[in-house]
C-alpha positions in Angstrom: 281.7 -49.1 111.8 280.3 -51.4 109.5 277.6 -52.6 112.0 276.8 -48.5 112.8 275.6 -48.2 109.0 273.8 -51.3 108.9 271.9 -50.6 112.3 270.9 -46.8 110.4 270.1 -48.1 107.0 268.0 -50.4 109.1 266.6 -47.6 111.3 266.2 -45.6 107.5 264.1 -48.4 106.3 261.1 -48.4 109.0 260.9 -45.0 108.9 260.1 -45.2 105.3 258.0 -48.0 105.9 256.6 -46.3 108.7 255.3 -42.9 106.9 254.2 -45.3 104.0 251.9 -47.0 106.3 250.6 -43.4 108.0 250.3 -42.0 104.6 246.9 -40.5 104.9 244.5 -41.1 101.9 242.4 -39.0 99.2 239.5 -40.5 101.3 240.6 -39.3 104.5 241.2 -36.1 103.0 237.8 -35.8 101.8 236.4 -36.8 105.1 238.2 -34.2 106.5 236.7 -31.4 103.8 233.5 -32.8 104.6 233.5 -32.3 108.4 230.3 -29.9 108.5 228.9 -32.4 106.1 225.9 -34.7 107.8 225.5 -37.2 105.1 228.1 -38.0 102.4 228.8 -41.7 100.6 232.1 -42.3 98.5 232.4 -44.6 95.8 235.5 -46.4 94.2 234.4 -44.7 90.9 237.4 -46.6 88.7 241.2 -47.4 89.7 244.6 -47.3 87.4 247.7 -49.0 88.1 251.2 -49.0 85.9 254.1 -51.0 86.2 257.2 -49.5 85.9 260.5 -51.4 85.9 263.3 -49.3 87.1 260.9 -47.3 89.4 257.9 -47.6 91.8 254.5 -48.4 90.6 252.1 -45.8 90.2 248.6 -46.9 91.6 245.3 -44.5 91.3 241.9 -44.0 92.4 238.9 -42.2 91.0 236.0 -41.4 93.2 232.4 -40.2 93.3 231.0 -38.3 96.4 226.9 -38.3 96.8 225.6 -35.8 98.7 221.8 -34.3 100.3 221.4 -30.8 99.3 220.3 -28.2 101.5 216.8 -28.8 99.3 217.0 -32.3 99.7 218.3 -32.6 95.8 221.1 -35.8 95.3 224.1 -34.0 94.2 226.9 -36.4 92.8 230.3 -34.9 91.9 233.1 -37.4 90.4 236.7 -37.0 91.2 239.9 -36.7 89.6 242.5 -39.1 89.6 244.3 -39.3 93.3 247.7 -41.2 93.7 247.6 -43.7 96.3 250.0 -46.5 98.0 249.8 -49.8 96.6 248.2 -50.9 100.2 245.9 -48.7 99.7 244.9 -49.9 95.9 245.4 -53.6 97.3 243.0 -53.3 100.2 240.4 -51.8 97.7 241.0 -53.9 94.5 237.8 -55.9 94.5 235.6 -52.5 95.2 234.8 -50.8 92.4 231.2 -48.9 92.4 231.3 -50.0 96.2 231.1 -47.8 98.7 234.5 -47.5 100.5 233.4 -45.0 102.9 230.4 -43.1 104.4 228.8 -40.7 106.9 225.4 -41.4 108.1 223.7 -38.7 110.6 227.2 -37.5 112.1 228.9 -40.9 112.1 231.8 -41.8 110.1 231.7 -45.6 108.5 234.7 -46.8 106.0 233.2 -50.4 106.5 233.1 -51.2 102.2 229.0 -51.9 101.6 226.8 -52.1 97.8 226.3 -49.1 96.3 223.5 -46.7 98.4 223.3 -49.3 101.2 225.0 -48.1 104.3 222.0 -44.7 104.8 219.2 -45.1 101.4 218.5 -48.5 100.9 215.7 -49.7 103.8 215.8 -45.8 105.4 212.0 -44.8 105.5 213.0 -41.3 104.9 213.8 -42.2 101.1 211.8 -44.9 100.1 210.0 -48.4 101.1 209.8 -51.6 100.4 207.1 -53.0 98.4 205.9 -57.0 97.4 205.4 -57.7 94.1 202.2 -59.5 94.5 202.7 -62.4 91.3 205.4 -63.4 93.7 205.5 -62.3 97.2 209.1 -61.0 97.3 209.6 -57.4 98.5 211.6 -55.1 97.1 213.8 -51.6 97.4 211.3 -48.1 96.0 212.7 -44.7 96.5 209.8 -42.3 96.7 209.3 -40.0 93.5 211.4 -37.3 94.9 214.5 -39.8 95.3 214.1 -41.7 92.6 217.5 -40.3 90.9 218.5 -42.1 94.2 218.8 -45.1 92.0 220.5 -43.2 88.8 223.0 -42.0 90.8 223.9 -45.0 92.9 224.3 -47.4 89.0 221.5 -49.6 90.8 219.7 -50.5 87.4 223.0 -52.6 86.3 223.0 -54.7 89.4 218.9 -55.2 89.5 216.3 -54.9 91.7 217.1 -54.6 95.9 214.9 -57.1 97.6 214.3 -57.3 101.1 216.2 -60.8 101.7 219.4 -59.9 100.3 219.4 -56.8 101.7 218.7 -57.8 105.9 221.8 -60.7 104.4 223.4 -57.4 104.1 222.7 -55.8 107.5 223.6 -59.1 109.0 227.4 -59.1 107.5 227.4 -55.4 108.3 226.6 -55.6 111.9 229.9 -58.4 112.4 232.2 -56.3 110.1 232.2 -58.1 107.3 231.8 -56.9 104.1 228.8 -57.9 101.6 229.3 -58.5 97.7 225.9 -60.5 97.8 225.1 -63.1 94.5 225.8 -66.8 94.7 228.9 -68.8 94.6 231.2 -67.8 91.6 229.5 -65.0 90.7 229.5 -61.6 92.8 226.6 -59.5 92.7 229.0 -56.1 93.1 231.9 -55.0 93.1 235.0 -55.3 90.8 233.9 -58.6 89.3 230.2 -57.7 89.1 228.4 -57.9 85.7 227.2 -54.9 87.1 230.3 -53.4 86.8 231.5 -54.1 83.5 228.4 -52.9 82.1 228.8 -49.2 84.4 231.8 -48.8 84.0 232.7 -49.7 80.2 236.1 -48.1 80.5 237.7 -49.9 83.9 236.2 -53.3 81.5 237.7 -52.7 78.5 241.3 -52.3 80.7 240.7 -55.6 82.0 239.9 -57.2 78.5 242.5 -55.5 76.7 245.5 -54.9 79.1 246.8 -58.2 80.8 249.5 -56.6 82.8 246.4 -53.9 84.5 244.0 -57.2 84.6 247.1 -59.4 86.2 247.6 -56.4 88.6 244.0 -56.0 89.5 243.6 -59.9 89.6 247.2 -59.9 92.4 246.2 -57.2 94.6 242.5 -58.6 94.9 244.8 -62.2 96.0 247.1 -60.2 98.2 243.9 -57.8 99.8 243.2 -58.1 103.6 240.1 -59.0 102.6 240.6 -60.9 99.5 237.8 -62.5 98.0 239.2 -65.5 96.4 239.2 -64.1 93.0 242.2 -64.8 90.7 240.6 -64.6 87.1 237.2 -63.0 85.2 236.6 -67.2 84.7 237.1 -68.2 88.1 235.6 -64.7 90.0 234.7 -65.1 93.2 235.0 -68.8 94.2 232.8 -68.9 97.2 230.8 -66.8 98.9 232.0 -68.6 102.2 235.0 -67.6 101.3 234.6 -64.1 100.3 232.4 -63.3 103.6 235.2 -64.8 105.8 238.4 -64.1 104.7 239.8 -61.1 106.6 236.7 -58.6 105.4 236.3 -57.7 108.8 236.4 -53.4 109.5 239.0 -54.0 111.7 241.1 -56.0 110.0 241.1 -53.8 106.6 241.6 -50.1 108.2 244.7 -51.8 110.6 246.2 -52.6 107.3 245.6 -49.7 105.3 246.8 -47.5 107.8 244.9 -43.8 108.7 242.1 -45.5 108.1 
């Protein structure tokens, strides 16, 4: 009888685990709700976590959704806070300010990208590459009617988008690896970038004033399938090679999050 009880308990635990694994994420629901929208971008705007001693911890996400209106005027919406699973929180704990889903010309992608990179930067419909005559470097500039995209995606916080960096991003994207830019130890995009601390002061304040929240975020990054070896604010991303090569493929991220 005891063996039967243990076996049934085991099956119950497996069932619970399976339900958690395949629970639909808010991002999945957005994609379903916008099935008739040809182009959109979903940014991870903010995240929060509350630890509880006797009950399950609570994890939350807030998103920013960018679409292009019928009159070709960019539209943006910041969502309410949504509860997410610990696995999904861990998966994207290093991705504040980043695209975590997009739909370009009807094709959906869940590969993480810097804001605006998947459908707007490098797209001649929205802008062009210009060359600085004094330095010879090429940088991206939106056409006047789309100039607001720079503000919508918070690009001013990250500095100019150079053609060389964009091509580096494309190389990583084509091989299924996330791109956070920057030099070794200093990511240009994502949770540990200086741009996020400027664009999202509320998140930066929580990271600096709440040791428990900071510890939760740092530990989540270290447990993420696409972890970047970031352990603290001082260490940041230890190296671009480890960040790009430590399981950041879209395939491994999708299989670990469930429903992705």
